[in-house]
C-alpha positions as CSV (number, residue, x, y, z in Angstrom):
1,M,-11.3,11.0,-13.7
2,K,-9.9,7.7,-14.6
3,L,-6.4,7.3,-12.3
4,K,-3.5,5.5,-13.3
5,L,-1.5,2.8,-11.4
6,E,2.3,3.1,-11.7
7,T,5.0,1.7,-9.7
8,C,8.2,3.5,-8.2
9,F,11.1,1.6,-7.3
10,S,12.8,3.5,-4.3
11,P,11.0,6.2,-2.4
12,A,14.1,8.0,-3.2
13,L,12.5,8.3,-6.7
14,Y,8.6,9.4,-6.3
15,E,8.2,12.5,-7.5
16,A,4.7,13.6,-6.8
17,D,4.3,16.2,-9.3
18,C,4.9,14.2,-12.1
19,H,2.6,11.6,-10.4
20,T,-1.0,13.5,-10.4
21,N,-3.6,11.6,-10.9
22,S,-2.2,8.3,-9.9
23,I,-1.9,5.4,-7.8
24,V,1.2,5.0,-7.1
25,V,3.2,1.9,-5.4
26,I,6.7,2.6,-4.1
27,I,8.5,-1.1,-4.1
28,D,11.0,-1.5,-1.3
29,V,13.7,-3.0,-3.6
30,L,15.9,-2.9,0.3
31,R,13.9,-5.2,3.2
32,A,16.0,-3.4,5.3
33,S,14.8,-0.3,5.0
34,S,11.5,-1.3,6.3
35,A,13.1,-3.3,9.2
36,I,15.0,-0.3,10.4
37,C,11.5,1.7,10.1
38,T,9.9,-1.0,11.8
39,A,12.6,-1.3,14.2
40,F,11.9,2.5,15.0
41,A,8.5,2.6,15.4
42,N,8.2,0.2,18.0
43,G,10.9,1.6,19.8
44,V,14.2,1.0,19.5
45,D,17.3,3.6,21.4
46,S,19.8,2.9,17.8
47,I,20.8,1.4,15.1
48,I,24.9,0.5,14.7
49,P,25.3,-0.5,10.9
50,V,27.8,-2.7,10.1
51,A,29.3,-4.3,6.7
52,E,31.4,-7.1,8.2
53,I,30.0,-10.2,9.9
54,D,32.7,-10.3,11.8
55,E,31.5,-6.9,13.3
56,A,28.8,-7.9,14.1
57,K,29.6,-11.0,15.7
58,L,31.9,-8.8,18.0
59,Y,29.2,-6.6,19.0
60,K,27.3,-9.8,19.7
61,S,30.1,-11.2,22.3
62,K,29.7,-7.5,23.9
63,G,25.7,-8.5,24.5
64,Y,24.2,-6.5,21.9
65,L,21.3,-7.8,19.6
66,V,22.1,-8.5,16.8
67,A,20.3,-8.4,13.1
68,A,22.0,-10.5,10.4
69,E,21.5,-12.1,7.2
70,R,22.9,-12.5,4.4
71,D,20.7,-13.4,0.7
72,G,17.9,-14.1,3.3
73,Y,18.9,-15.8,5.3
74,V,19.4,-14.9,8.8
75,L,23.2,-15.9,10.1
76,D,23.6,-18.5,13.0
77,F,24.5,-16.1,15.8
78,A,22.1,-13.7,14.8
79,D,19.1,-12.4,16.9
80,F,16.7,-10.9,14.6
81,G,16.9,-11.2,10.2
82,N,15.6,-8.5,8.0
83,S,12.0,-9.3,8.4
84,P,10.2,-6.1,9.7
85,F,7.9,-8.4,11.6
86,N,10.7,-9.5,14.0
87,F,10.7,-5.9,15.6
88,T,8.2,-6.3,18.1
89,R,7.7,-3.5,20.8
90,E,8.7,-6.5,23.4
91,K,11.9,-7.6,21.5
92,V,13.6,-4.0,20.6
93,E,11.6,-1.3,22.5
94,G,14.7,0.8,24.2
95,R,17.4,-1.3,22.8
96,T,20.3,-1.3,20.1
97,I,20.3,-3.1,17.5
98,V,23.6,-4.2,15.3
99,Y,22.3,-4.3,11.8
100,S,24.2,-5.9,9.2
101,T,22.6,-6.8,6.0
102,T,23.3,-8.7,2.0
103,K,25.7,-5.8,0.4
104,Y,24.8,-6.0,-2.8
105,R,27.8,-4.7,-5.7
């Protein structure tokens, strides 16, 4: 049996019944979702999503850990960017993280 290699550009678009005899590579176009999943896998208590930089800064001033980036660059006040490698158990376990990421229009 010969397998096909297919790509899927979102986990939401994957339909198992449509990909029989295939190896499917799901490309996570929203890197934030990988970082969030990694944070939960490493014991983060909760994540508060915020849209605006000023709101993330306000949470930071209240002592929250903040993950914030725009166009792939970590903002200067943030504790983390959007790389899943940042969200280690030592840094996030039992904590709440405020998360702000690039908005695409």
